[in-house]
MIPA-668657 format. One record per residue: x, y, z of N, C-alpha, C, O in turn. Coordinates in steps of 0.2 Angstrom, whole numbers, padded with zeros to 4 digits, always signed. Layout:
<nodes>
XYZXYZXYZXYZ ...
</nodes>
This chain:
<nodes>
+0832+0159+0605+0830+0160+0612+0828+0167+0614+0831+0172+0611 +0823+0168+0618+0821+0175+0620+0827+0178+0624+0830+0175+0628 +0828+0184+0622+0834+0188+0625+0833+0190+0632+0838+0191+0635 +0827+0189+0635+0826+0191+0642+0828+0185+0646+0828+0185+0652 +0829+0179+0643+0830+0173+0647+0838+0172+0646+0841+0171+0641 +0841+0172+0652+0848+0171+0652+0850+0164+0652+0846+0160+0654 +0856+0163+0649+0858+0156+0649+0861+0153+0656+0862+0158+0660 +0861+0147+0657+0863+0144+0663+0870+0147+0665+0872+0148+0670 +0875+0147+0660+0882+0149+0661+0882+0156+0663+0886+0158+0667 +0878+0161+0660+0878+0168+0662+0876+0169+0669+0877+0174+0672 +0871+0165+0672+0869+0166+0678+0872+0163+0684+0871+0164+0690 +0876+0158+0682+0879+0153+0687+0886+0156+0689+0891+0153+0687 +0886+0162+0693+0892+0165+0695+0893+0164+0702+0898+0168+0705 +0890+0160+0705+0890+0159+0713+0896+0154+0714+0899+0152+0710 +0897+0154+0720+0903+0149+0723+0901+0142+0720+0896+0139+0721 +0906+0139+0716+0905+0133+0713+0905+0127+0718+0908+0128+0724 +0902+0121+0716+0902+0116+0721+0895+0115+0724+0891+0119+0724 +0895+0109+0727+0888+0107+0731+0888+0111+0737+0893+0111+0741 +0883+0115+0738+0882+0119+0745+0879+0114+0750+0874+0111+0749 +0882+0115+0756+0879+0111+0761+0879+0115+0768+0883+0120+0768 +0875+0113+0772+0875+0116+0779+0880+0113+0783+0882+0107+0783 +0883+0117+0788+0888+0114+0793+0887+0119+0799+0886+0125+0799 +0889+0116+0805+0888+0119+0811+0896+0121+0813+0900+0117+0813 +0897+0127+0814+0903+0130+0816+0905+0128+0824+0900+0125+0827 +0911+0129+0826+0913+0127+0833+0909+0131+0838+0908+0129+0843 +0907+0137+0835+0903+0142+0840+0895+0141+0840+0891+0144+0843 +0893+0135+0836+0886+0134+0836+0882+0138+0830+0876+0138+0831 +0886+0141+0826+0883+0145+0820+0882+0140+0814+0886+0136+0813 +0876+0141+0811+0875+0137+0805+0878+0141+0799+0877+0147+0798 +0882+0137+0795+0886+0140+0789+0884+0136+0783+0881+0131+0784 +0885+0140+0778+0884+0136+0771+0891+0136+0768+0895+0141+0768 +0893+0130+0766+0900+0129+0763+0899+0125+0757+0894+0122+0755 +0904+0126+0752+0905+0122+0746+0912+0120+0746+0916+0123+0744 +0912+0113+0747+0919+0110+0748+0922+0113+0754+0920+0113+0760 +0928+0116+0753+0932+0120+0758+0930+0127+0758+0933+0131+0762 +0926+0129+0754+0924+0137+0753+0919+0138+0758+0913+0135+0758 +0919+0144+0761+0914+0147+0765+0910+0151+0761+0912+0155+0757 +0903+0150+0761+0898+0154+0757+0895+0159+0761+0896+0165+0759 +0892+0157+0767+0889+0162+0771+0887+0159+0778+0887+0153+0779 +0886+0164+0783+0884+0162+0789+0876+0163+0790+0874+0169+0788 +0872+0158+0792+0865+0159+0792+0863+0162+0799+0859+0166+0800 +0866+0159+0804+0865+0162+0811+0865+0156+0816+0867+0151+0815 +0863+0158+0822+0863+0153+0828+0859+0147+0826+0853+0148+0825 +0861+0141+0827+0857+0135+0825+0851+0134+0830+0847+0130+0828 +0851+0138+0836+0846+0137+0840+0840+0142+0838+0834+0141+0841 +0841+0146+0834+0836+0151+0831+0830+0146+0828+0832+0142+0824 +0824+0147+0829+0819+0143+0827+0819+0141+0819+0818+0135+0817 +0820+0146+0815+0820+0145+0808+0827+0144+0805+0827+0143+0799 +0832+0144+0809+0839+0144+0806+0840+0137+0802+0843+0138+0796 +0838+0132+0804+0840+0126+0800+0836+0126+0793+0839+0124+0788 +0830+0128+0793+0826+0128+0787+0829+0133+0783+0829+0132+0777 +0831+0139+0785+0834+0144+0781+0840+0142+0778+0842+0143+0772 +0844+0138+0782+0851+0135+0780+0850+0130+0774+0853+0131+0769 +0845+0126+0775+0843+0121+0769+0841+0125+0763+0843+0123+0758 +0837+0130+0764+0835+0133+0758+0841+0137+0754+0841+0137+0748 +0845+0140+0758+0851+0143+0755+0855+0138+0752+0858+0139+0747 +0857+0133+0755+0861+0127+0753+0858+0124+0746+0862+0122+0742 +0852+0125+0745+0849+0122+0739+0848+0127+0734+0846+0125+0728 +0850+0133+0735+0850+0139+0730+0853+0137+0723+0850+0138+0718 +0859+0134+0723+0862+0133+0716+0858+0127+0713+0857+0128+0707 +0856+0122+0716+0852+0117+0713+0845+0120+0711+0843+0118+0705 +0842+0124+0715+0836+0127+0712+0837+0132+0706+0833+0132+0702 +0842+0135+0706+0844+0139+0700+0845+0135+0694+0842+0137+0689 +0849+0130+0695+0850+0125+0689+0843+0122+0687+0842+0122+0680 +0839+0120+0691+0833+0117+0689+0828+0122+0686+0825+0121+0680 +0828+0128+0688+0824+0133+0685+0826+0135+0678+0823+0136+0673 +0833+0136+0678+0836+0137+0671+0835+0132+0666+0833+0133+0660 +0835+0125+0668+0834+0120+0664+0827+0120+0662+0825+0119+0656 +0822+0121+0666+0815+0121+0665+0813+0127+0660+0809+0126+0655 +0816+0133+0661+0815+0139+0657+0818+0137+0650+0814+0139+0645 +0823+0134+0649+0826+0132+0642+0821+0127+0639+0820+0128+0633 +0819+0122+0643+0814+0117+0640+0808+0120+0638+0805+0119+0632 +0805+0125+0642+0799+0128+0640+0800+0133+0634+0795+0133+0630 +0805+0136+0634+0807+0140+0628+0807+0136+0621+0804+0138+0616 +0810+0130+0622+0810+0125+0616+0803+0123+0614+0802+0123+0608 +0799+0121+0619+0792+0120+0618+0789+0125+0614+0785+0124+0609 +0789+0131+0617+0786+0137+0614+0788+0139+0607+0784+0140+0603 +0795+0138+0606+0797+0139+0599+0794+0134+0594+0792+0136+0589 +0794+0128+0596+0791+0123+0592+0784+0124+0590+0782+0123+0585 +0780+0126+0596+0773+0127+0595+0772+0133+0590+0768+0133+0586 +0776+0138+0591+0775+0144+0587+0777+0143+0580+0774+0146+0575 +0782+0138+0579+0784+0137+0572+0779+0131+0569+0781+0130+0563 +0774+0129+0572+0770+0124+0570+0773+0117+0570+0771+0113+0566 +0778+0116+0573+0782+0110+0574+0779+0105+0579+0775+0107+0583 +0780+0099+0578+0778+0094+0583+0782+0094+0589+0788+0095+0589 +0779+0092+0595+0783+0091+0601+0786+0084+0600+0783+0080+0600 +0793+0084+0601+0796+0078+0600+0797+0074+0607+0797+0077+0612 +0799+0068+0606+0801+0064+0612+0807+0067+0616+0807+0067+0622 +0812+0069+0612+0818+0072+0615+0816+0078+0619+0819+0079+0624 +0812+0082+0617+0810+0088+0620+0806+0086+0627+0808+0089+0632 +0802+0081+0626+0798+0079+0632+0803+0076+0637+0803+0077+0643 +0808+0072+0635+0813+0069+0640+0817+0074+0643+0819+0074+0649 +0819+0080+0639+0823+0085+0642+0819+0089+0647+0822+0090+0653 +0813+0090+0646+0809+0093+0651+0808+0089+0657+0808+0091+0663 +0807+0082+0656+0807+0078+0662+0813+0078+0666+0813+0078+0672 +0819+0078+0663+0825+0079+0666+0825+0085+0671+0828+0085+0676 +0822+0091+0668+0822+0097+0672+0817+0096+0678+0819+0099+0683 +0812+0092+0677+0807+0091+0683+0811+0087+0688+0810+0088+0694 +0815+0082+0686+0818+0078+0691+0823+0083+0695+0824+0082+0701 +0827+0087+0691+0831+0092+0695+0827+0096+0700+0829+0097+0705 +0822+0099+0697+0817+0103+0702+0815+0099+0708+0815+0102+0713 +0813+0093+0707+0810+0089+0713+0816+0088+0718+0815+0088+0724 +0822+0086+0715+0828+0085+0720+0830+0091+0723+0831+0091+0729 +0830+0097+0720+0831+0103+0723+0826+0105+0728+0828+0108+0734 +0820+0104+0727+0815+0106+0732+0815+0101+0738+0815+0104+0744 +0817+0095+0737+0818+0090+0742+0824+0092+0747+0823+0092+0753 +0829+0094+0743+0835+0097+0747+0833+0103+0752+0835+0103+0757 +0829+0107+0749+0828+0113+0752+0823+0112+0758+0823+0115+0763 +0818+0107+0757+0813+0106+0762+0814+0101+0767+0811+0101+0772 +0819+0097+0766+0820+0091+0771+0827+0091+0774+0832+0094+0771 +0828+0088+0779+0835+0088+0783+0839+0083+0779+0845+0082+0781 
</nodes>
């Protein structure tokens, strides 16, 4: 593996758990992971606050998807450079990464 590409484990040092948006008692949009507070986005009435909150809440999913795709692309590149055939397993792993990426993008883009 290329030394400039970090493993999923080494880059995943953020608050664990599924990140979600939540509205506080004072009307502020927060990001939470289970019972853990991650960050405060701002007043829910601010025009872009909900979109910003969704994007932040999707960050761990986006990170995981990009890491997966990076690993799959490195596997493809290594096989091609070594003159090996691209296998069905490689393709299926890449498809899994694409599924993760699509789900993360949907989480970030939609309510």
